[in-house]
C-alpha positions, 0 to 999 in steps of 0.5 A: 500500500502506498503512502498516499493510500494509507493517508487516505484510509486514515483520513476516512476513519478520522473524526477530524476535519479535512480541508476544503481548499488549498492555496498551493503557491507560489511564494512571493506572489501574494499567498501570504496576503491572500491567506490573511484576507481569506481567514478574516471571512466568517465563513472561512477557517484557516489555521494560525500556521500558514505553511504546514508543508505536510503534503510536500513530502519531497521537500522535507527539511534536512533540519528544523530551524530553531525559530520555526515551529515544528511542522506536522509529521502525522496525518493526525497532527495535520488534521488537528490544525482544522479542529477549530473549523465550524461545520458551516465554514470552508476549511483551508490552508496555504503552503506555497511549496505545494505548487513546486512540489512534485508529490503534493498534488497526488498526496492532497488528492488522496486525502481530499479529492474534492478539494479546490485548488488556488494558485498564484503566478507571477512574471518569472524574472520578477518572481525569481528576484523576489524569491532569491531575496526571500531565501537570503532572508530565511538562510536557505541561500547565501549568495547575494548575487542572483546571477551567481545563485542561478549559475550554481543550480547544477552544482547544488543539485549534486549537493555542492555549495549548499549553505550551512544553514540551508534547511531546504536546499531543494528551493535553490533550483530556481529555474524549476520554480517557473515551470508553471504549465508542468506544475498546473498540469499536475493539479488539473489532471487530478482535480479538473479545471472546474476545481482550480482557480489560477490567479495572476499576481499582477492582477491581485496587486492592481485590485486586491478587492476584485481578486479576493471576491473572485476567490470568495465566489470560487469557494462558494462563500458570501462575496459581499463580506468586507475585505481588509486590504493587506501587504504581507511578507514584503520583499527585503534585502539582506544587508549583511550576512555577517551581521545576521549571523551575529543576531542569529547566534545571540537569539538562538545559537548554542555555542560558547560565543552565543552563550557568552553574548546571551549572558552579557545581554541577560545581565544588562537588560530584561527579556522584553527589552532584549527581544525588542533590541534583537527585532530592531537589529534585524529590521533596521541593521540586517534587513533593508530595502532591496537593492536596485534591479539588475535590468540586464539580468532581468532581460536575460531571464525574460528571454530565457523563460519566454517559451514558458510564458507562451506555453502558459498563455496557451494553457490558460487561454490568456495572453500573458505574453502581453500582460508581462511585457514579453511581446516587446523584448529587445 
C-alpha cells in the first residue's frame, strides 16, 4: 500500500476535519496576503500556521530551524490544525511549496479529492528576484548575487555549495520554480479545471478587492463580506550576512560565543527589552530595502523563460505574453 493510500484510509476513519481548499503557491506572489484576507471571512477557517508543508513530502527539511515551529509529521497532527473549523465554514490552508512540489498534488488528492485548488503566478524574472531575496532572508541561500545563485543550480543539485544553514536546499533550483504549465498540469489532471482557480499576481496587486471576491465566489462563500486590504511578507534585502549571523547566534545559537553574548545581554537588560533590541537589529541593521534591479539580468531571464510564458498563455487561454511585457523584448 502506498503512502498516499494509507493517508487516505486514515483520513476516512478520522473524526477530524479535512480541508476544503488549498492555496498551493507560489511564494512571493501574494499567498501570504491572500491567506490573511481569506481567514478574516466568517465563513472561512484557516489555521494560525500558514505553511504546514505536510503534503510536500519531497521537500522535507534536512533540519528544523530553531525559530520555526515544528511542522506536522502525522496525518493526525495535520488534521488537528482544522479542529477549530465550524461545520458551516470552508476549511483551508496555504503552503506555497505545494505548487513546486512534485508529490503534493497526488498526496492532497488522496486525502481530499474534492478539494479546490488556488494558485498564484507571477512574471518569472520578477518572481525569481523576489524569491532569491526571500531565501537570503530565511538562510536557505547565501549568495547575494542572483546571477551567481542561478549559475550554481547544477552544482547544488549534486549537493555542492549548499549553505550551512540551508534547511531546504531543494528551493535553490530556481529555474524549476517557473515551470508553471508542468506544475498546473499536475493539479488539473487530478482535480479538473472546474476545481482550480489560477490567479495572476499582477492582477491581485492592481485590485486586491476584485481578486479576493473572485476567490470568495470560487469557494462558494458570501462575496459581499468586507475585505481588509493587506501587504504581507514584503520583499527585503539582506544587508549583511555577517551581521545576521551575529543576531542569529545571540537569539538562538548554542555555542560558547552565543552563550557568552546571551549572558552579557541577560545581565544588562530584561527579556522584553532584549527581544525588542534583537527585532530592531534585524529590521533596521540586517534587513533593508532591496537593492536596485539588475535590468540586464532581468532581460536575460525574460528571454530565457519566454517559451514558458507562451506555453502558459496557451494553457490558460490568456495572453500573458502581453500582460508581462514579453511581446516587446529587445
